[in-house]
N, C-alpha and C positions, 0 to 999 in steps of 0.2 A: 542578342547574339545573332550571328550571321549563319545563313544556310542557303543551299541551292534548291530551287524549286522550278517546276514547270508552270509557265504562265500562258502567254500567247502561243498558239501552235508554232512549233519550230524554234522557240526561244527558251533558253534556260536563264533564270535570273538569280542574282544574289539578293536575298530579302532578309528582313529582320523578323526573327521568331522570339516569342517570350522565353525567358529563362525557364528551365524545367522546375516544376513545382512538385517536389517529392513528398510522398506520404512516409509514414514511419518505417515501412518495410521495403521501400523502394531504394534503388541505387541510381546514382548519376555518374556518368563517365564523360571524360573529355576526349573527343574524337582524335585519333592519331592517323588512321589510314582508312579509306573506304574505296572499294573498287567500283568501276562503272560497268553496268550490266546492260544487255540488250533490252531488258525491261525498262531501264531508265531512258534509253533512246526512244522507245515506243511512247512513254509518257510525255516526253518532250515534244515529240512529233504531234501527238494528239492535243496537247495543251490542257490547261485547267482554268476554269472560270473563277474558282475559289481556291486561293493558296492557303491550305491548312497543313500540308505535309511537306517535308523535305524529301528530295530524292535519296536514293542510296540504301542498300541493304547488305553490303558486304563489309561489315564494320569491325574494326579493332579500336579500342580506346583504353584510357587509363582511369581507374576508379578515383573519383574525387569526392564522392559521398558514399559512405559505407551503408549497406542495408543492415537491418537488425538481425537478420538470420545468422550473422557471424561467419558467413562463408567467404566474404571478400573484405579486403582491407585497402585503405587508401594507398595509391601508388601501384597497385597490381595492374598489369596489362591483360586485357581480356578480349576474346572474340565472342560476339553475341549473335545468337540465332535471331532472324528477323521476326519470327512468330512462333507460337508455342502450341502444340497439340494439347488438348485438354486431358488426355489420358483416361477419360471416363466414358466416352461415347462408344457406339457400336464399332466404328471403324478403328478407333484407338485400341479397343480391346482385341481387335483382330490384327493388330500390328500394322494397319494401313494409315499411318500417322498423317500423311498429307491429304487424306480424304476426311480428316477430322471435321465433324459438324461445327466445331467452334474454333477453327484453325486461326482466324485472325482476331479473336477476342482479346488476346494478350500479345502485344508487340511493343517495340520501343518507339519513342516519339521525340522529336517530330520526324526523324529519319536519319539515316547514316551520314548524309551530307549536311550535317549541322555541327556547329562547334561543340555543343554539349548535348547529351542525349539522356533522357529518362528511361531507365530500365525497370519495369514493374517488378514487384517482389517475386512473383512466381517465375518470371523469366530469368531473374538473377539466380534463382535456386536451381532451375531445371534446364535452362537453355543458354547458360553462360559458361565459358571455358577459359581457364588461364592459358595465356600464350606459353608454350613449353620453353624451358630454358634452352638457349641456343638457336631458337627459331625467331627470325626477324618479324616485326609487326607487319611488314609488307607481305611476307609469305603467309603469315597467319590470316591475313585478310582474304586469302584464297580459300579458306575453310568453308565458306558458304557455297560458292560455286562448285568447289570440289565435292562438297557434301551432296549436291544435286547429282553429280556424276557418279559418286559411289552408289547412291540410291538407284540410278539408272542401270548401272552394271549389275547390281544385285537383282533388280527387277527382271533383267534379261538373263539371269542365271549363269553369268560368266563363271567358268571353271578353269582351274590351272591347266595350261596346255591348249586351251581353245584358240582358234583363229578368230580374231576380233576385227571386223570391218567398221570403221568410223566414216560416215558420210558427212563431211563438213570439216573445214580446216580453220574455223574460227577459234576463239578462246575456249569455248566449251568442247569443241571437237578435239583440240589438242590436249585439253585437260583429261578428256576421256581416254585418249591414247596413253597419256602419262599414268593415269590411274590403272588402266588395264595392264600396263607393264609392271606396276607395283603389285598387282593382284595375280600375277603369274600367267598372263596370256601367253600362249605359245608363239604366236606371231601376230603382228598388228599391221593392218593396212589402213591408210588414211587417204580418202578421196576428197578433192576440192578443186578450186579454180584460181587460187591466189598464190602466185609463185613464191613470194617470200615466206608465206605461212607454211607451204609445203616443204620448203627448205628447212625450216625450223623443225617441223614434224619429223622429217627423215633424219636429221642430225641427232635429235634427242630422244624420240619416242617411238617411231614407227620402223618396221622392217621394210616397208614398201609404201611409197606415196604415188598417187595417180592423179595427174592433172586431167580431169574429165573433159576439158575443153579441147584436148588434142589426143588423148589416149582412150582406149577401150577398157572400161572398168570390168566388164564381163570377162574379157580375156585375161586381165591381170589377176582377178580372183580365181579363175579356173586354173591358171598356171601354178598357183600357190596352194590349192586345195584338192588337187587331183580331180578337178571339175565337180567337186561336191557342192561348193559354196561355203560361205563362212559359217562358223558355229553360232556366232553372235553378230548381229548388225545393229549398230546404234546410229540413228539418223538425227544429226544435229544441224539440220537445215530446215528452215521454215517453209516447207514446200511439199505439197501432196505428190508432185512428180518425183521428188527426191525419195519420199517414202516408198512409192511404187518401185523405184529402182532398188531400194534396199530390200524389199520383199523378193525381188528377182534374184538377189545375190545370196540369199540365205540357203543353207543346206536343208534337205528334208529333216524334220525334227528339230531344227534350230530355232533361234529366237530373234525377233526383230523388235526393236524399241523405238516407238515414235516419241523421241526425246524432246525435240524442239516444238515449241508452240507454233500453231499455224493459224491463219485467218479464219474467222468464223465462217462456216459453210463449206470448208474444204472437204472434198470427197475423194474417194479412191475408186479406180476401176479394178475391182478385186475378183479374181477367178476363184470362186468358192470351191470348185472341183479340186484345184491344186491345194487349197487349205486342207481339204478332206484327205486326199491321197498322200500328200507330202508331209502332212502332220506338223507343219511349222507353227510356231506360236507368235502371235502379234499382240504386243502390249504397249502401254504408254507409261510415261513417267513424268511426274510433276513435282517440283520443289524438293525440299529437304526437311529433315527433322533433326533435333539435337543428336540423336543416336548416330546419324550419318555424318554430322559435323565432327563429332568426337573421333570417328574413324578417319575422317579427312585430316584432322590435325596429326593423328598418328602417322599417316602416310607422308605428310609434309615433313614431319620430324625424322622419319625413318632413314632418310638419306639414300633410299633405293633409286630415286629418280631426282634429277635436278629440275625443280619446278620454276626456277627463276627466269628462264627464257619466255615464260608465258607473259610476264610483265614487261611491257615495251615502252611505257611512258609514265611520267609522274608530273602532276600539276598541283600547285597550291589551289585552295578553294576559290580564290578570286579569278582563277583561270579555268574554272570548271567547264565553260563552254568549249574550250580547246580539248579538254578530256573527252567530252561528248563527241566532238568531231573526230577525234583520233579513232574512236571505236566505230562510229557510224560510217565513216569513209574507208574503213579497213586499212588505215595507214599502218597499223601494227596489230597487236593482239589486245592484251588487257591493259587498260589505263587505270592508274591509281591516283586518287586525290589525297594529298597530305595536308596536315593541319599544323 
């Protein structure tokens, strides 16, 4: 079967993978839709000497081999979490599922950008969700990235009525704005530098967008918060400087989430005196867990917000390199690979 993988640095290749070899309790799905994520871009840029895994982890597929647990039947459409917290370690017992000591021990194979995917028994039981009636497979494929956003906003203690500042106008930034709107944020400000993305953000999700290449973000936030700063700031840009800017925009007692991954060794110029006296909270957020994906599917199904503008391109598997380019070069927002 065919799948897309990272090979030579900067090159994505269509390669042959072995057909899934399922045990008695495992499930096999035929891939229908898989989103392209910034992580896929990084893997392609880095390259891989040994091709063992397919790219992709935002997967929706159709069950073609039932597991023995009786939970799923052939023909059902499902969204699958890319990995499964064990539920037994110290971190899982404290509800910190993406810190699980065994987080990657159970995952589907070879990856979401393969024609058929093996879903281990435990993942089919605890990390697989039926696509709700009336929700398209394409929208359901947003459950994984939206689950990351749900976790990020929960980690930042977003409350109804809060002012939410999102720094970053990419797919994750606009998904954050969309989720914040669903979760009752009082007003939402999106800051970025890409015109067409900011237009989409203002039309569908944000009360105010700020092009930081030509506008003063501090002034825009002050005007909308009586100069207090935002209640919650989520930084969806891979930059220490962006995070420092986010910290400068939060109100005393508010929350800042370092949501985007940054290069190793990235440091901050942090005024600890301000941390002490202004009592703001700085946290980070990584990944998602099944509980967050379940919430994401409910938001997608709710109709409170139109998530469809997030998806700006669709490509067949054979053209996956174009899908990668669409995201890498900021041509649009989210690209989907269809099977």
